[in-house]
N, C-alpha and C positions, 0 to 999 in steps of 0.2 A: 401039470395040475389042471383039473377040470375047471372051466369057467363057472362062476356061481349063477350066471344068467346069460341069456342071449341078448346081445346088444340090440336095442330097438331101432326102428326105421327113423332116421334123423331127418328133420326139416332143415335143409341147407339152401336158403333163398338167394345166396350170392355166390359167384364163381370164385374158386380158389385159383390163385395164380402164383407163380414162383419167380422170385427176384433173380435176375441173371448173375448177380454177384455172390451167389451162394458159396462157391469154392473159396473165394477170397476171404469171406467171413469165417469159414471153417478154419482156414490156416491161421488167420489172425487170432481168433479166440482161443485156439489151442495154445499158442505161444503166450497169450495174455494170462490164461488160467495158470499156466506153469509159473509165470513170473510172479503171480500173486500168492503162490504156495498152495494152490488148491488141488494139485495132482499128487504124484508120488510123495510120500512122507506126510501128507495131511491127515492120514487115518480115515479119510472120508471117501475120496475118489482116487482112482488111477486113470491113466489116459484112456483105457478101454471103456471106462464108465462114461467119460465125456463123449467119446466117439459114438457109443451106442445110444446115448440120449439125444444127440444131434440137435442141440439148441440152435445152431446156425440154420438148420432146416426149418425149425419152428419160426425163426425170425424172417427167413426168406419167404415163407408162406404168408406170414402175418403182416409183413411190410414189403409188398412186391414191387413198389415203385421208387424206393429210396436209393440214394447213392451208395457206393462202396463204403465210404467213410461212415455214413450214418448207419448202414446195416451192421458194420463191424462194432460200432459203439453200442447199438441196441442189443446186439447179440451178447456182448460182454455184460450188459445189465442183467440179461436173463440167466446167463451162467452164474452170475453173482447171486441172484435171488434163489435159484434152485440149490446152489451150494449152501447158502444160508439155511435153507429149509432142512437139508440133510445134516448139516453141521449142528444145528440146534437140536434136531432129533437125537443124534448120537450123544451129545453132551448132557442134555437136560431132560428130554422126554423119556428116554429109556430108563433113566435112573429111578424116579423122576426127582428133579431138583429145582423147585421154583425160585428159591433165593439166589442160587447161582445163575439161573436164567435171567432173573431181573437185573442182576449186576451186569451181566453180559449185554443186555439190551439197553440199559441206561447209558452205556458209553457211546452207542452208535450215533445219536443225533449230533454229537460234537464233530463228526466227520461230514456234516452237511451244513456248514456255516451260511447264514443269510447274507453276511457282508462279503462282498466280492473280494477275493484275495486274502481272506482271513486265514490265519494258521490253524492247523488241526493237530490233535495229539499224535504221538508216535503209535502206529498200529501195533497190536500185540497178537493178531491172528489174521488169517486170510480174508475173513469177512470185513474186518476193519480196513485192511489194506486195499481191498477191492473197492469198497465204498468211497474211500478218500480219492482214489484215482478216477473213478467214474464221475463223481461229483465235479471234480476240477475240469474234466473234459466236456461235461454237458452244459453246465449253467452259463458259460459265456454267451451261448447262442440264444438264451431265453430271457424273458422279462423277469422282474422281481416278483410279479404276481404269480407267474407260472412256477417260479422256484418255491414260493411259499406253499402253493397247492401240492406240488410234487413232494416236497419234504414232509408235509402232513400225511400224504398217502403212503409214503415210505415208512414213516414212524408207525402209522396204523398197522401196516402189514407186519412190521417187526413186533410191535408190542402186543398185538392180539394173539401172538403165539402163546402168551401166558394164559389166555383164556382156554386155548386148546389143551395146554398142559394141565390146567386145573380140572378140566373135564375128564382127562385121562386118569388123574389121581383119584377122582371121585367115582369113576366108572359111570359118568353121567352122559346121557344123550340129549341133545337140545331138542326143543319143540320146533316145528317148521318155521315159524316167524322169526324166532330167535336165531335159528340157524342161518336163514337168508341174510339177516342183518350182520351177523358176526362174520359170515363167510366173505362178505364184501371187503372186510378189513383184513382178515387172515389170508384170503385167497389171492389178493394182489391185483385183481382186474382194474380197480380204479387207478392203481399205479401204472398198469399197462396203458390205460387211456391217456395218461400224461405223456408216456413215451410215444404214443401215436401223434400227439401234437408236435413233438420234436421231429420224428421221422418223416412226417408228411409236410413239414414246414407249414403247419396249420394251427398256430396258437390261437386258442379261443379268446376273444376279447374279454378283459376282466369284467366288463359290465354285464356279460352274459353268463359267466362261469357258474354262478350260483342260482340262476333262474330255473324254474321248474323244468322246461323242456330239456335244457342241457343236463340237469340233474337226473331226469328220467332216462335220457339216452345213456348216460354213464352207468346208471344203476342197472338198466335192462341189459346193456352190454356185459356188465360185470356178472350179473346173474346167469346169463347165457354161457359165458366162459366157464363159470364155476360149476354149474350143473352138468355141463358137458364133461368137464374134468372128473366130476364125481362118478359118472357112469363108467368112464374108462379106467379110473383108478380104484374102484371099489375093492377089487381083489387084492391089490398091493396094500392099500391103506387099512382096510378092515381085517382081512385075513392074515396078512403078513405082519403089519406094523402095530396092530391093535388100536388103530385110530377110532375115535368116536365121531369125528367131524366129517361126515360124508352124507350127502343128501339122500342117497338111496337107503342108507341105514336109518336115517331120521324118519323117512316116510314108512319104511318097513315097520318100525316100532309104533309110530303114531297111528297108522291105519290098521295095524295088526294083520298084515298081509304077507304074502310070499315075497321073496327077493325079486322075482321076475315082475310081479305086479307093481312093486315099488319102483323098479327101474322104468316101467312104462309110465307111471305117474310122474316121475322126475322128467322124463322126456317130454311129456305133455306140458309140464310147467316150463321147460326150456323153450318149447315151441311158442307158448303163450308170451314169454318174455321177448322173444324175437319179434313176434307180431306187435307187441306193445312198442318196441323200438321203431318199427315201420310206421305205425300210426302216429307216434310222436313226431317223427322226422317229417312226415307229410302234412300233418294238420296243426301242429303247435309251433314248429320251428320257424317256418317262413313268416308268419305274423309277428313273431318275436323279433326277428331281424328288422322288419319294417318298423315296428314300434320303437326299437332302440335307435333307429336312424343309422344303421351300419352303412359304411361305405361299400362300394362294389368289391373292393379288395378284401375287406373284412368278411363280407358275406361269402365270398369264394373260399376263404380260409375255413369258415364254419362248415361249409358243405364238404370241403376236403377232409375235415376232421370226421364228419359223419361217414364218408366213404372209407376213411382209414379204419374206423371201428367195424364197418362191414367186412373189409378185407381181413381184419384180425379174426373175426368170428369164423369165417369160412376157412381161412388158412390154419387156424388153430385146430379145426376139425380134421383137416388133412394130416396135420402133424401127429395128432393123437392116433390116427390110423396107422402110422408108420413107426412111431417111436417104440423102442424096446422097453420103455419105462411103464407101459400101460397094457391092459388087457384089450386086445384088438383082433382076436381070431374069430372068424366065422360070423354068422348072423347077417342081418340085412345090411349092416354097415360095410361088410366086406365087398359089396358091389360098387363102392365108390370108385370112379375112374382115377387114373394116376396122372403122371406128368403130361403136360402139353394138351390137356383135355379140359380146359377151364369151363367151357360152356356145359359140358356133360356132367360137371360136378354139382350143378344146381339140382336140388332134389325137393320136389313138392310131394307130399304124401297125402293120401286120402284122409288119414286121421287128422293131419294138420289143417287141411282145408275144411273138413267138417267142423272142427273147433272154431275156425274163423267164421264160418257161416252161422253156427249156432249163436255166437256172441252178438250177431247183428239181426237176428230174426225173432227176438223175443216178442210175444204178443202181449201188449199191455192190457190192463184192466181185467185180467182173468179172475174169475171167482175162485177164491182160495179158502174162504171161511175163516173162523176165528183163529188167531195165531196160536200155534202149538208151543207150549212152554214146558221145558224140562224142570226137574227139581234142581234149583240152583244151590250150589254149595258156596255159602258165604261164610268164611271163617272169622270175619270181623263183625263188629257191631258198632253202632253209634247211637247217640241220643239226639233228640230234636231240641233245637233252641227254644228256650222259654219265651222268646219274643216272636214266635211264629205267627200267632194270631194277628198281632199288630202289623207285621210285615205283609200279611195277606191283604189287609185293608189299604196299606200305603202303596202297594204295587198297582192296585187298580187306579188310585188317584194319580200316581206318576204316569201310568200308561195313558190315561185320559189327557193329562197335560201335554204329553209328548205327541199326541195325535195317533197313537197306535190303534185306537178303537174306532176310527172313522175312515171314510174314503179319502184318498189323497187327491187334491185338485188336479183335474186334467189327466188322471191315470185310470183308465177303465179297469174294472175288476180288482181295484186296490183295497176294497173294504174286506180284508181277509180275516180280521179279528173283531169280535165284539166282547162285551163284558162277560157274557156267559162262557165263551170259549176261553177267555183269559183265566177266569176262576177255575174252570174245569182242568186246565193245564197245570195250574198250581205250582209255578216255579218257586215260590217261597218255601214250599215243602222240601224241594230239592236242596235249596240253599241251607235250610235249617238242619238237614242231615249232613251236608258237606262241611258246615262250619258251626257245630253245636255250641261252641264257646264264644261266638261272635257277639259284639255289642249290637244294640238295635241299629245303629248307623251302618256298621259293617254288614249286617244281615240285609239291610235294604240295598246296599251297594251290590252285594252278591246276587240278590234277587233281581235287581235291575239288569245286570249283565246277562244273566241266564234268560231273562225275558226278552231283552233286546236281541240276543243271538238267535233265539228260537223264532222270533218274529221275522228276522232277516232270512233265516233258513226257509220259512214259509213264503216270504215275500218274493224272492228272486224267481222261483219256479212259476209262480202264478203270474207275476207282472212281466217277466222276460221270457220264461221258458215256453209258455203256451204259444207264443208268437215267434219263437226262435230268434228273439231279438238279442243276439249275442253281442253286437256292437253297443247297443244301449246298455246292456248289463255291464260291459267292461267300463264304459264311461261312468256309470253309477258307482261301480266299485272303486274306481280311481278317485272319485270325489270324497269317498269316505275317509281317506287318509288326511284330507284337509282339515278334518275335525279332530285330529289327534296331533296337534303341534308339539314339538319337542321343547319349545321355549314358551314365552308368555305371549306370543303373537296372537292376533285375533283370528277368528275363523269366519268363513263365508256365512251368508244368510242361508239357513237350511231350507231345502225345497220340499222335503217330505219328512215323515215321522222317523224314518230310519236315521237320517242325518241329524235330526233334532235330538233324538234319544242318545246317539253316540256322543254328540258334543257335550251333553249334560253329564253323561257317565264319565267321559274323559276328564272333564274339569274336576270332578269330585274324586277321581281315582289318582290322577297323575300329579295333582297339586303337591303332595308331600314328597314325591320322588325326585331323585337327581336325574340328570340327563341320560345316563346309562340305563337307569331303571326304566325311564320313559321309553327309551328306544327298544329295550327288550320287550316291554309290555305291548308297545305298538306293533312290533313284529308278530307277537302272538295273535293279536286281533286281525292283522292283515293276512296272516296264514289262514285263518278261518274264512274271512270274506273272499279271498282268492279261490278257496276251494269250492265256493258256490259257483264260480265260473267253470271250473272243471266239471262239475255235475251237469251244468247246462250244455256244455259241449258234448258230453257223452249222450245226453238225452237227445240232442239234435241228430246225432249219428245212430240213435237207437242201438247203442253199444253197451253191452254188459261188460264192466271193467275186468281187466286182467286181475287175478287174485292178489298179486303182490302190490300192484299199484292201488288196488282198492283198500287194502289194509292200511297202507301208509297214508293215503289221502283221507281215509275215514277218520283218522285221529284229528285231522284239521277240520273236517266238516262237523264233527261232534263238538268242536271247541275245546279239545283236551288241553292244548297248550294254554289257552285263555284261562280256563278254570283252575289249572294247576298253578298258573302265575298268580292267581288270586290267593292260593294257599301260601305262596312264597313271599307275599308282600311284607310280612312282618319279620322276615329273616335278617334284614339288615345286610351289612357287608362283612360279617364275621366269617362266612364261608366263601372261599375263593371261587371266582367264576369258573375256573378250570375244573373244580369238583363237579359243578352242575353240568359241565360239558363232557365229563368223563363217561366211559363206557358203562360202568355199573349204574350210575344215576340215570342215564338215558335208558338203559335196559329196564330199570325199575319203573320209570314213568311210562315207557311204551307198553310194558306188560299190563300195567293198570289200565292204561287207555284202551288197549285192545279188548280187555275183558269188558269194560263198560260199553264200548262201541258195539261189540257183538251182542251184548245183553240188550241194547237198544234195538238192534236188528231183529232179534227174536220177538220182542214185544211189538214192534212196529210193522211186522211182515204184512199183515192184512191191510193196514192203513196204506202202506206204500205200494204194494203190488196190486191190490184190488181197487183201491179208491183213488190213488194218485198216479197210477201207471208208471211208477218209478223203476229204474234199473239199478239203483244204488242201495242194495241190501245184501249183507254178507251171506244170508242163506241162499238168495238167488244166485249170487256169484259162485257159491259152492255147487249148487245144483247144475249150473251151466258148465262149470269146469269138469266135474266128474260125470256129468250126464246122469244124475240121480233124481229121485223124486223128492217131494217136499219133506216128509218125515226123515228121510236119510240125510238130507241137507241140514236139518235141525240137529240131528245126532252128531254130525261132524263138527258143526259150529260149536255145539256144547262141549265136545271133547277138546276143541281148541281153546275155548274159554278156560276150562279146567287146567289145561297145560300152561296157559299164561298165568293163571293164579298161582300154580306151583312155582313157576319161575319167579314171580313177584316175591314170594316168601323165601325162595332160595337166595335171591340177590340180597334181600334184607338181612337174612340170617348169616350168610356165608361170605358174600362178596363185599358188602359195605364195610365190615370190620377190617378187611384187608386194605380196602381203599383208604380208610382213615389212617392206617399205618403208613401206607405208601406216600400219602401227602403230609404226614406228620401233623395232623390236625390236633388242636388243643381241645381241652375238655368242653369249652363253650361251643365250639364248632360241632363237635360230636353230638352234643345235646341237641343242638338245633336240627341236625340231620336226623337224629332219632325221632325228634318231634315231627319232622316232615314225613317220615314213614307212617307215623300214627295219623297224620292229616290225610295221607293217601288212603289209609285204611278207612277212615271216616268217609272219604270221597267215594270209595267203592260201595260201602254199605249204604250211604245216603242215596246213591243213584239207584240201587236196587229198591229201596223203600219208595222212592218217588215213582218208579215205573209200576210198582204194584198198586199204589194208592191213588195216582192221578187218574183223570178221566180223559185221556188223550188217545188211548189205543184199544179200548174195548169196543166190540162190534156195536153195541147199543149206542155208544157215544159217537161212533163214526157215522151211523145212520142219522142220528139226531143232528149232527153237525154239518153233514154234506148232502143228505138226501140219498136216494137210491142211485148208486153209481151206474155208469154206462159199461155194460159188459161186452167183451168180445170173446168168442170161443176160439180155441186153438190148441195145438199140441203143447205138451209140457216140456218138450226138448228131445233131441236125438239121443238114442241109446240108453233110455232110462231103464231098460230091463237087462242091459248087458254088463253094467258095471259090477265089478267084484266087491266094491266097498259097501254094497247094500247090506252085507251081513253085520255091519255095525249097528243096524237098527234093532232095537228090542221092543217088544210090545209093552204097552202100558207105561211108556216112559214119559209121555207128554200130557199136558192139560191145556185146553183152550184158554186164551187170555181172558182173565177176569172171572173164571169159573173154577170149580174144584173137580169137575168131572173129567175123566180121562178121555183122550181122543181115541177114536176107532181108527186103527191103522191096518 
């Protein structure tokens, strides 16, 4: 069968090495698979299938330094997970049978007990038998914290198979952001990262496991593994098995391009994720280890874990080149050296290095003119609170009392807002659309949080960013948490308006909450304030963010969790926390957040690029990644917004009813969640109204607020004429911000 595309030229920055205990692992896992009932008689595999797939070779490449015993155990885990994938495919995907698949999956957590030595049910199939055996052999060597993380990753890997099954049933292909998020759970790479901790004897300290640097390393590793697999498995998954969950297919449909062009774009994203991994490991991880006070042994374990993820990435590439399971004939990838040539397996490509250079050579303060705005498709509407006029008056009074409208003592350049700018920004208008049914007090509270968050977002770049005072910014951010106590304890004396405003808002908001509610809401605020440090770090490096990291961090910088938490304040405890943590609810919220964040990026493009010298704008990120011009970047961002809106509506209409049934929710809980969907619809419509009607982004307001900016001339980026995706652009599609006339393109 002819290949559907030529494999691209891969970026392989780390050497692939082979574990010397390969043959022992092959012999062991063959006997183990037969003992678990996975070979002859299973209806799924025979011995020749296991031999041709050669999972022992995969594990010997991905874990080159572990012992014979560790390699054999890890190989068994991979045999089990690949057998599960094929077993679930035959039993439930080909049929398709969601109900049967759910019953099958619901039994599996019982074979991963949290209590050491706890009994497990009697296995009824090879998947259950294999999981029970592997769990018992693995967990004695690991901590309780690792066991909880690994069990969660395993359950995610298993349960999200239902998402794949639902998409096959509906003939639905995910949008790019949705796909990346779901692939992490379905694809199993976070699960693989847990096994790296075991095999490398490098368990990550619990105090670090959920910190941003470790999370980004795990996610970037996962995305690299999955995107690489998508390139090699496209022919088998899409053409043979009828799968819809493949990154090449996702981009092929989203960009409306050829399969070859989509494969190149997937490879570019793979490269970007690997370079994100490198940047995080070098610039974010060492400070975190010092900040957390890790011992030398703990620091060595963390670095061994990073090295283990690097080994997996390069070893996984080598295995894909050799396994009969994948498309690996011909193309640039065929030139990869073989055994005993580790150094020669490192591959840097001109395309990958051009991308790295491009991300660090943006020229700030370029003249771009008024922001180009497409015709926004907003299927929802909202009304404005009848208390808006009063809220506008009261927010000025509150801001004056908090000190937001004056210079801060001893802080040069800190007079960033005056009354005119506050009124022009008009955050009560945003609150009035987000919460049309709020009482006057609730509207004031929402207006206060929006005003405080916007002020902080303006404050950090001016006070700390211009001088690259990253240490001062970190200390200032750490102090903010002191003004959000979980109990009734007192707070320090505020030293500036940001602290004073936060303390006031926290007392008014957290007072009626229980401790769990306070903790959740504080985490939402801290997520936003921590993201300001991420922006400053990129600004100091003059680095345009990686697309995936940008989308995920943009939700935090925009304050999405904070404002959505305000929506949830009145929900009470009738809806279980597990529902809010579920895949469909997170998918719903993330889709809404991404639409709003990208909407803001379109309106704020001139303000951020021309007037502020920013690198954090979704249009700029797209321009940099694809190497395209401004109008084409706008077109791609607009298409992604529309895709996220379609996903929001799909989840609300099709996935939430199934979720309600899966959790057995009563009528009251269902009504609360249905109301939450309406609140998010108001949230989306209100944000669009605010952007259109406030005076924060129009050119005439920018000039009046900041004066004539300092301009630097420079190129708009490498390869702007070469990208194939420029055909997405259509003439007359955009209007400058604040006007009705069409842009000349």
